[in-house]
C-alpha positions in Angstrom: 183.0 41.7 37.7 180.7 41.4 40.8 179.7 37.9 41.6 175.9 37.0 41.9 175.1 36.3 45.5 171.6 34.9 45.9 169.7 36.4 48.9 168.2 34.4 51.5 164.6 35.0 50.3 165.6 33.9 46.8 167.2 30.7 48.2 164.1 30.0 50.3 161.9 30.5 47.2 164.1 28.1 45.1 164.1 25.6 47.8 160.3 25.8 48.0 159.9 25.4 44.2 162.3 22.3 44.1 160.4 20.8 47.0 157.1 21.2 45.1 158.5 19.8 42.1 160.0 16.7 43.8 156.8 15.9 45.9 154.6 16.4 42.9 156.9 14.3 40.6 156.8 11.5 43.1 153.1 11.7 43.6 152.7 11.7 39.7 154.8 8.6 39.3 153.0 6.7 42.1 149.5 7.5 40.8 150.4 6.5 37.2 152.2 3.3 38.3 149.1 2.3 40.5 146.4 3.5 38.2 146.0 0.1 36.7 144.3 1.2 33.5 145.4 2.1 29.9 144.6 5.5 28.5 144.5 6.4 24.8 147.8 8.0 23.9 147.9 7.2 20.4 149.9 4.0 21.1 149.6 2.6 17.6 151.8 5.6 16.4 154.7 5.0 18.7 156.6 3.0 16.1 159.2 5.9 15.6 159.8 5.9 19.3 160.7 2.2 19.3 163.0 2.6 16.3 164.7 5.5 18.0 165.1 3.4 21.2 166.5 0.5 19.3 169.1 2.7 17.6 167.3 2.4 14.3 166.8 6.1 13.7 163.7 8.2 14.2 161.8 6.6 11.3 158.3 5.1 11.0 158.4 1.4 10.8 155.7 -0.8 9.1 154.4 -2.3 12.3 152.4 -5.1 10.4 155.7 -6.5 9.3 156.6 -7.5 12.9 153.6 -9.2 14.7 155.4 -8.7 18.1 155.7 -4.9 17.4 152.1 -4.7 16.2 151.0 -6.3 19.3 153.0 -4.1 21.5 151.6 -0.9 19.8 148.0 -1.9 20.5 147.7 -1.8 24.3 144.7 0.7 23.7 142.6 -2.5 23.2 142.6 -3.1 26.9 140.9 -0.2 28.4 140.0 -1.8 31.8 143.4 -2.8 32.8 147.1 -2.5 32.1 148.4 -3.5 28.7 148.7 -7.2 28.2 152.0 -6.7 26.5 154.0 -4.0 28.3 157.4 -4.4 26.9 159.2 -5.0 23.5 162.5 -6.5 22.8 164.6 -4.6 20.2 166.1 -8.0 19.1 162.8 -8.9 17.5 163.2 -6.0 14.9 164.5 -7.6 11.7 167.4 -5.7 9.9 165.3 -5.2 6.8 162.1 -3.8 8.4 160.2 -1.7 5.9 159.4 1.9 6.8 156.5 4.2 5.7 156.2 8.1 5.7 155.3 9.8 8.8 151.6 10.4 9.3 149.8 13.6 10.1 149.8 12.6 13.8 153.6 12.1 13.8 154.1 15.6 12.4 151.6 17.2 14.7 152.8 15.3 17.9 156.6 15.1 17.0 158.0 16.0 20.5 155.9 13.3 22.4 157.2 10.4 20.2 160.7 11.8 20.1 160.9 12.2 23.9 159.3 8.8 24.5 162.0 7.2 22.3 164.8 8.7 24.2 163.2 7.6 27.6 162.9 4.0 26.2 166.5 4.2 25.0 167.5 4.7 28.7 165.0 2.6 30.5 164.0 0.1 28.0 161.0 -0.1 25.7 158.1 -0.6 27.8 154.8 1.4 28.5 155.6 1.3 32.2 159.1 3.0 31.5 157.2 6.2 30.7 156.4 6.5 34.3 159.2 9.1 35.0 157.9 11.3 32.1 154.5 11.5 33.7 156.0 12.2 37.1 158.2 15.1 35.7 155.3 16.6 33.8 153.2 16.5 36.9 155.9 17.9 39.0 156.5 20.8 36.5 152.8 21.6 36.5 152.8 21.9 40.3 155.9 23.9 40.4 154.5 26.4 37.8 151.1 26.6 39.5 153.0 27.5 42.8 154.7 30.3 40.8 151.5 31.7 39.6 149.9 31.7 43.0 153.1 33.2 44.4 152.8 36.4 42.1 149.7 37.4 44.3 149.9 35.5 47.4 152.4 35.2 50.3 154.4 31.9 50.4 152.4 29.9 52.9 149.1 30.6 51.3 150.7 30.1 47.7 151.9 26.8 49.0 148.4 25.7 50.3 146.8 26.8 47.0 149.6 24.9 45.2 148.8 21.7 47.3 145.0 22.0 46.4 146.1 22.2 42.8 148.2 19.2 43.2 145.5 17.0 44.6 142.8 18.2 42.2 140.8 15.3 40.7 141.0 16.9 37.3 144.8 16.7 37.5 144.7 13.1 38.2 142.1 12.5 35.7 144.2 13.9 32.8 147.5 12.8 34.0 147.5 9.3 32.4 146.3 10.8 29.2 149.8 12.0 28.0 149.0 13.8 24.9 146.4 15.9 26.8 148.3 16.5 30.0 151.7 17.2 28.5 151.0 20.6 27.3 149.8 21.8 30.8 153.2 22.6 32.5 154.3 24.5 29.4 151.1 26.5 29.2 151.4 27.3 32.9 155.0 28.5 32.6 154.1 30.6 29.6 151.1 32.2 31.5 153.6 32.9 34.5 155.9 34.7 32.0 153.1 36.6 30.6 152.0 38.0 33.9 155.5 38.9 34.9 155.5 41.2 31.8 152.7 43.3 33.5 155.5 44.1 36.2 158.2 45.5 33.9 161.9 45.8 35.1 163.6 46.6 31.9 164.9 44.9 28.7 166.4 41.8 30.5 163.1 40.7 32.0 161.2 41.3 28.7 163.8 39.3 26.8 163.9 36.2 29.0 160.3 36.0 29.8 159.4 36.4 26.1 161.9 33.7 25.2 160.9 31.3 27.9 157.3 31.7 27.1 158.1 31.1 23.3 160.1 28.1 24.0 157.3 26.6 26.3 154.6 27.0 23.7 156.9 25.7 21.1 157.3 22.5 23.2 153.7 22.4 23.9 152.7 22.3 20.2 154.8 19.2 19.9 152.2 17.5 22.1 149.0 19.2 21.1 149.1 21.3 18.0 146.2 23.5 19.2 148.7 25.0 21.8 149.7 27.3 18.9 146.6 29.3 19.7 148.6 30.8 22.6 150.1 33.0 20.0 146.9 34.9 19.6 146.9 35.4 23.4 150.5 36.2 24.2 151.5 38.7 21.4 148.2 40.9 21.7 148.4 40.9 25.5 152.1 42.2 25.5 151.3 44.7 22.8 148.2 46.1 24.6 148.8 45.6 28.2 152.6 46.1 28.7 152.6 49.0 31.1 153.2 52.5 29.4 152.8 54.0 26.0 155.7 56.3 25.9 158.3 55.5 23.3 160.9 54.0 25.8 158.3 51.3 26.6 158.0 50.1 23.1 161.5 48.6 22.9 161.0 46.0 25.8 157.6 45.3 24.3 159.0 44.5 20.9 161.9 42.7 22.5 159.5 40.4 24.4 157.4 39.6 21.3 160.5 39.1 19.1 162.1 36.8 21.7 158.7 34.9 22.0 158.4 34.3 18.3 162.0 33.2 17.7 162.1 30.8 20.6 158.6 29.5 19.7 160.0 28.5 16.2 163.1 27.0 17.5 161.4 25.0 20.2 158.4 24.1 17.9 160.7 22.7 15.1 160.0 20.6 13.1 
């Protein structure tokens, strides 16, 4: 079986994407850490994240039963500065803390609370511990934007446009607003996959681009439920604008749509 040997242009492109991601990740972390304010990211609903980080399972605690937890989950009261209570000690959770059913917000924003819980499990329960998450999301957005520019521009110009995207005031405005910004990198990657389908290269590309786009939109709906509207964009676009109307073009077209739906359902669960 022949071994895959990456070409020099491929290695150069991969290096560029990684460099863009790392620079943007560091920039995002620095900006968020020095922002000095508190955005509304539904902090009062992060009880399940705390429970997961404290090895109590992904359940919704009755925060009012633990005054320290209730205070930790209300930094949204301090809009003009950092939260007065940044961290929470798991030892303060009683063994018999009552739980309540998940709210509609939890069900619509499942991934955000679940990912935050695991980050806190690693770095400790603190709002500042979410800094790496902001950085990674910012880095992924910049890398995806570079990929989009690279579809139509040569590398230097695409890199320049990616840099302009990176320093965009709109980007920095929405970055601290986790629930609003988190869907951005997934939507950009899904758009990249959709545009790639306009340059068909057989069943393999149709399969992996559809699967990646579906997984990204499934993840995005776990942060903002309205990302599901991408379904009404991706599927009709593939159906109507995939090049060619002869019978051989219908199999990759159907393959891309099927892979999208399956991966969307898997990534969007539950």
